[in-house]
N, C-alpha and C positions, 0 to 999 in steps of 0.2 A: 748281190745275189747273182749266182751264175744263171746262164741261160737255161741250164737244165732244171734248176730250182723253180725258175719262173715258169717254165713249161709245166712242171709238176703242180705248181699252185694253180695255174690256169685250168689244168685238168680237173683238179680237185674242186675248183669253183664251178666248172662246167658240170661236173657230176652232182654237186650239191644242189645246183639250180635245177637239173633234171629230176633229182629226187624230190625237190620242193614242188615242181610242176606235177610229178606223178602223185604225190600226196594230196595236192589240191584237187586233182582229178578223181582220186578216190573219195576225198571228202565230199566232192559235189555228187558223186554217184551214191554215196551213203545218204546224203541229204535228199536226193531224188528218191531212193528206196523208202526212206522213212517218211517222205512226204506222200508217197504213193501208198504206203501202208496207212498212214493217217487217213488219207482219202477213202480207202477201203473200209477202215474201222467207222469213219463217219457215215459211209453209205450204209453200212450194216446197221448202225443205230437208227438211221432214218427209216430203213426198211421195217425194223422192229416197231418203231413208233407208228408207222402207217398200219401195220398188220394189227397192232393193239387197237388203234382207233377204229379201224374197220370192224373188227370184232365187236368192239363196244357199240358202234353204231347198229350192227346186226341185232345184237341183244336188245337195244332200245326199241328197234322196229317190232321185234317179236313181243316184247313186253307191252308196248301201246297197242299192238294189234289184239292181244289177249285181253287187255283192260277194256277195249272197245266192244269185244265180243261179250265180255261179261256184263258190260253196261247195256248192251242191246237186250241181253237175256233177261235182265232184271230192270228194265227202263220203266216198265209200267207197274212195278211192284207196289208202289204206294196206292195206285188206283185199284189194283186187284185186291190188296189187303182191305181197302175200304169197301169193296163189294162183297167181302165174306159174310158180314151180317145179313146182307140181302139174300144171300144163298141159304142162310139159316132161317130167315123169315119164310122163304119159299117152302122149305122143307116142312115147317110147322104149319103153313097154309095148306099144303097138300094133305098133311096128316088129318087136319080138321075137315077139309072139303071132301075127303075120302068117306067121311061119316055122313055127309049130307046127301040129299036126295037129288040134287042138281048135278047130274053127271056131266052135262055140257060145260058148265063152268069149271068143273075139276079138270076136264080134258083140255080146255083153253089155258088154265093156269099151268098145267103139266107141260103143254107145248112151250109156253114162255119160259118155264124153267129149264127145259131141255135145250132151248135155243141159247139161253144164257150160259148154261154149263158147257155146251160145245164151243161157244165163243171163247170163254175162259180157258178151256183145254187147248184150243189152238194157240193160245198165247203162253202156254207152257205150265198152267195150273194142273195139279194132280191131287187127288185124294191120298192121305196117308191111311193105308189100309190097317184097320184095328178091329178086331172081333173079340167077342166075350170068349175068355178062356186063354187069350194070349198071354205070354209072360210079360210082366211089366218091365219096361226099359226106360229109365230116366232120360236117356238121350233122345227118345222118341216121344214118349208120353208125358203128359202133365197130370199129376195125381191130384185131384180135387180133394178127396177124402179117402180114409181107409175104414172098412167096415169088417166085422167078423165074417170070415169066409163060411159059406154054407157047409162046405165039406174040406177035408184036408187037401185034396187036389187043387183047390182053387186059391190056396195061400200063395201070395206073391203074383197072382194072375189078375187080369182085368175082369172086374165082375160086371162093369156097366160102362158105356160110352155116353157121355154127357153131351159133347160137342166134337164134331169132326175135325180133323187136322188136314192141313193143306201143305203141298210142296209147290215151289216155283223153281223149275229145273231141278237141281239137286239140293236146294236149300229149304229147310222147312220153314215156312213163313208163319204157320200157326200150328202149334202142337195139339194133338188131340187130347181133350180133357177127359180123364177116366176116373172111375171108382175102383179101387184096389182091394183084394181080399187080404185080411190080416190074420 
């Protein structure tokens, strides 16, 4: 080979080596970019997981707080339900004592009844308001019996209230027992 050919070969070799070095540099840059993109993608995924977990925890806190408030509202429900017959007995006793001549006893029983009613009201107990002539509502009333209506206006209406109903908060714990006109 002539010197000229050798020089050309060396130049080709040098330029090939330079191209290889450039290609390796580009490959490294591409790897760095793809690695950087991968890290950004991983960071985005972790942020998404964190936000979802945080939202789930907030929902859990709200739910447990609401459940706790509901529990406090109805915590004494069993005790209050067991006292409802006592309220009925007081009503019957007051009705009978009003007929007697002993007004002092009537007054004393009336005061005790009032105190018991006020205590239960402070705990959230309320009467379910029902009066004669109200339209019968199966969601609110419990029909004990149906009798022929005295007139056409009373059909499907409450004729008599047998037992009072009570609510604790927004829930009816005892439906009023009524007689309905047929």
